[in-house]
C-alpha positions in Angstrom: 161.8 -3.1 40.0 158.6 -4.5 40.0 156.8 -5.9 36.7 154.4 -2.9 36.5 157.1 -0.9 36.7 158.8 -2.6 34.4 155.9 -2.4 32.2 155.3 1.0 32.7 159.2 1.9 31.9 159.1 -0.4 28.4 155.9 1.8 27.4 157.5 5.4 28.1 160.5 3.9 25.8 157.7 2.7 23.2 156.1 6.0 23.4 159.5 8.0 23.1 161.0 5.9 20.0 156.8 6.5 18.7 157.7 10.3 19.2 161.2 10.2 17.5 160.0 8.2 14.9 157.0 10.2 14.2 158.4 13.8 14.4 162.3 13.7 14.4 164.9 14.2 17.0 165.0 17.9 16.3 161.3 18.9 17.2 161.4 16.3 20.5 165.0 18.3 21.4 163.0 21.4 20.9 160.5 20.6 22.8 162.3 19.6 25.6 164.7 22.8 26.0 160.9 24.8 25.9 160.1 22.6 28.9 163.4 23.1 30.6 163.4 26.9 29.7 159.6 27.2 31.4 161.1 25.2 34.1 164.1 27.2 34.7 162.1 30.7 34.7 159.6 29.1 36.9 162.2 28.4 39.2 163.8 31.1 39.5 160.2 32.9 40.0 159.8 31.0 43.0 162.9 31.8 44.4 163.1 35.5 44.0 159.3 35.3 45.6 160.9 33.5 48.2 163.9 35.8 48.7 161.2 38.6 48.6 159.6 37.1 51.2 162.0 36.4 53.5 163.4 40.1 53.4 160.0 41.4 54.4 160.1 39.2 57.7 163.5 40.0 58.2 162.6 43.8 58.4 159.4 43.1 60.2 161.4 41.5 62.7 163.7 44.5 63.0 161.1 46.7 63.0 159.8 44.9 66.0 163.5 44.6 67.7 163.4 48.3 66.9 160.4 48.6 69.0 161.0 46.5 71.8 164.5 48.4 72.4 162.5 52.0 72.7 161.0 52.4 76.4 157.5 52.2 76.9 155.5 55.1 77.0 154.4 56.7 80.4 150.6 55.4 80.5 149.8 56.7 83.8 152.2 60.0 84.5 153.2 60.6 88.2 152.7 56.8 89.6 156.6 55.9 88.8 158.2 54.3 91.9 161.0 56.7 93.2 164.4 55.6 92.2 166.6 53.4 94.4 168.8 55.3 96.9 172.5 53.6 96.4 173.9 53.2 100.1 177.7 53.1 100.4 179.5 51.1 102.4 
């Protein structure tokens, strides 16, 4: 740990100690719980959004594969090459 990191840790501890002295542990815990609550819901919203995006991408991929599985539409009727005749040996 560098001297700057140690000083930052001491400053953070001093700030927290001051907050506890001014507001009391109940307020600090309530604010911490509110921050945790918001972060949890934000994370759940992001997971739901990612799930929706993945589902949409899978559906698009499935539609693309289904389109590839269908035979192509004949754009020039009558120009097909005749099928090969199989020879018996």
